[in-house]
C-alpha positions as CSV (number, residue, x, y, z in Angstrom):
1,X,-41.9,-52.5,-70.7
2,X,-39.6,-50.4,-73.0
3,X,-37.8,-52.4,-75.7
4,X,-36.2,-51.4,-79.1
5,X,-33.7,-49.0,-80.6
6,X,-34.6,-45.8,-82.4
7,X,-32.8,-42.9,-84.1
8,X,-34.1,-39.4,-83.5
9,X,-33.1,-35.8,-83.8
10,X,-32.9,-33.1,-81.2
11,X,-34.3,-29.8,-82.5
12,X,-32.7,-26.4,-81.9
13,X,-34.8,-25.9,-78.8
14,X,-33.4,-29.1,-77.2
15,X,-36.5,-31.1,-77.8
16,X,-36.4,-34.9,-78.5
17,X,-39.4,-36.6,-80.1
18,X,-40.1,-39.7,-78.0
19,X,-40.5,-42.9,-80.1
20,X,-44.2,-43.5,-80.8
21,X,-43.9,-46.9,-79.2
22,X,-42.9,-45.3,-75.8
23,X,-45.3,-42.3,-75.7
24,X,-48.2,-43.9,-73.9
25,X,-46.0,-45.0,-71.0
26,X,-44.5,-41.5,-70.7
27,X,-47.5,-39.3,-71.3
28,X,-48.1,-39.1,-67.5
29,X,-44.7,-37.5,-67.1
30,X,-41.0,-38.3,-67.6
31,X,-38.0,-37.7,-65.4
32,X,-34.7,-37.4,-67.3
33,X,-31.4,-37.6,-65.5
34,X,-27.8,-38.6,-65.9
35,X,-27.3,-42.3,-66.4
36,X,-24.3,-44.5,-66.3
37,X,-22.0,-45.2,-69.2
38,X,-22.4,-41.6,-70.6
39,X,-26.1,-41.8,-71.5
40,X,-29.2,-40.2,-70.1
41,X,-31.9,-42.2,-68.3
42,X,-35.6,-41.3,-68.8
43,X,-38.1,-42.8,-66.4
44,X,-41.9,-42.7,-66.4
45,X,-42.8,-40.6,-63.4
46,X,-44.3,-43.7,-61.6
47,X,-41.0,-45.6,-62.1
48,X,-39.0,-42.6,-60.9
49,X,-41.2,-42.6,-57.7
50,X,-40.5,-46.3,-57.1
51,X,-36.8,-45.7,-57.6
52,X,-36.9,-42.7,-55.2
53,X,-38.7,-44.9,-52.6
54,X,-36.1,-47.6,-52.8
55,X,-33.3,-45.2,-52.5
56,X,-34.9,-43.4,-49.5
57,X,-34.9,-46.7,-47.6
58,X,-31.1,-46.9,-47.9
59,X,-29.0,-45.5,-45.0
60,X,-28.1,-41.9,-45.7
61,X,-25.0,-42.5,-43.5
62,X,-23.5,-44.5,-46.3
63,X,-21.3,-42.3,-48.6
64,X,-22.1,-44.4,-51.7
65,X,-25.8,-43.9,-51.1
66,X,-25.4,-40.1,-50.6
67,X,-23.2,-39.8,-53.7
68,X,-25.6,-41.8,-55.9
69,X,-28.6,-39.7,-54.7
70,X,-26.6,-36.5,-55.6
71,X,-25.7,-38.0,-59.0
72,X,-29.2,-39.0,-59.9
73,X,-31.3,-36.3,-58.3
74,X,-29.3,-33.1,-58.7
75,X,-29.6,-33.2,-62.5
76,X,-33.1,-34.7,-62.8
77,X,-35.5,-32.9,-65.0
78,X,-39.2,-33.5,-64.7
79,X,-41.3,-33.0,-67.9
80,X,-44.5,-33.8,-69.6
81,X,-44.3,-34.6,-73.3
82,X,-46.1,-32.1,-75.6
83,X,-48.8,-33.0,-78.1
84,X,-46.2,-34.1,-80.6
85,X,-44.6,-36.4,-78.1
86,X,-41.5,-34.2,-77.5
87,X,-39.7,-33.6,-74.3
88,X,-37.0,-30.9,-73.6
89,X,-33.6,-32.2,-72.7
90,X,-31.9,-29.5,-70.7
91,X,-28.5,-28.2,-71.9
92,X,-26.7,-29.6,-68.9
93,X,-27.9,-33.1,-69.6
94,X,-27.2,-32.8,-73.3
95,X,-23.7,-31.7,-72.4
96,X,-23.3,-34.6,-70.0
97,X,-24.1,-37.2,-72.7
98,X,-22.5,-35.1,-75.4
99,X,-25.7,-35.2,-77.4
100,X,-26.1,-32.5,-80.1
101,X,-28.5,-32.9,-82.9
102,X,-28.9,-36.7,-83.1
103,X,-29.8,-39.3,-80.5
104,X,-30.2,-43.0,-80.2
105,X,-33.1,-43.9,-78.0
106,X,-33.3,-47.4,-76.5
107,X,-35.8,-49.2,-74.3
108,X,-34.3,-50.9,-71.3
109,X,-37.2,-52.5,-69.4
110,X,-38.4,-49.9,-67.0
111,X,-36.6,-46.9,-68.5
112,X,-35.5,-45.3,-71.7
113,X,-31.8,-44.5,-72.4
114,X,-30.8,-41.6,-74.6
115,X,-27.4,-41.8,-76.2
116,X,-25.1,-39.9,-78.5
117,X,-25.2,-42.3,-81.5
118,X,-21.4,-42.8,-81.7
119,X,-21.2,-43.6,-78.0
120,X,-24.1,-46.1,-78.2
121,X,-22.4,-47.8,-81.2
122,X,-19.1,-48.0,-79.2
123,X,-20.7,-49.4,-76.1
124,X,-22.9,-51.9,-77.9
125,X,-20.0,-53.2,-80.0
126,X,-18.2,-54.1,-76.8
127,X,-21.2,-56.0,-75.6
128,X,-21.4,-57.8,-78.9
129,X,-17.7,-58.8,-78.8
130,X,-18.2,-61.2,-75.9
131,X,-21.8,-61.9,-74.7
132,X,-20.7,-65.1,-73.0
133,X,-18.5,-63.0,-70.6
134,X,-21.6,-61.0,-69.7
135,X,-23.6,-64.2,-69.1
136,X,-20.8,-65.5,-66.9
137,X,-20.8,-62.3,-64.8
138,X,-24.6,-62.5,-64.4
139,X,-24.2,-66.1,-63.4
140,X,-21.8,-65.0,-60.6
141,X,-24.6,-62.7,-59.4
142,X,-27.0,-65.6,-59.2
143,X,-28.9,-64.8,-62.4
144,X,-29.7,-67.6,-64.7
145,X,-30.8,-67.2,-68.3
């Protein structure tokens, strides 16, 4: 399980050093793609395959399913971390998330999210403003904490 928040740099070749805490889970391969809220999602290959299987069971006649597949898979980049634990983040994905030389890397259970630091700060500050509202929304979905 991925947990924690880390600050890292992106080198001039577009490589991000994966936090040491996450490397073992990602050493078998990582798939990086566009995420929601303006960040990138990085999945261990085995989690990406589970996600692909779930999506493949959805009806392709549904427009939302087709559009989600296009959103997730058209920009997906498959990589294996190098010996220093670095992965390349392609230019198109860095542009999508507006990531230049700095990145905030967070663990979110089965995936890693890669954020432009300012965007992460803004998104998380909104979460911190009213956590009770989030709990109420989760309760409406049938989730109990």
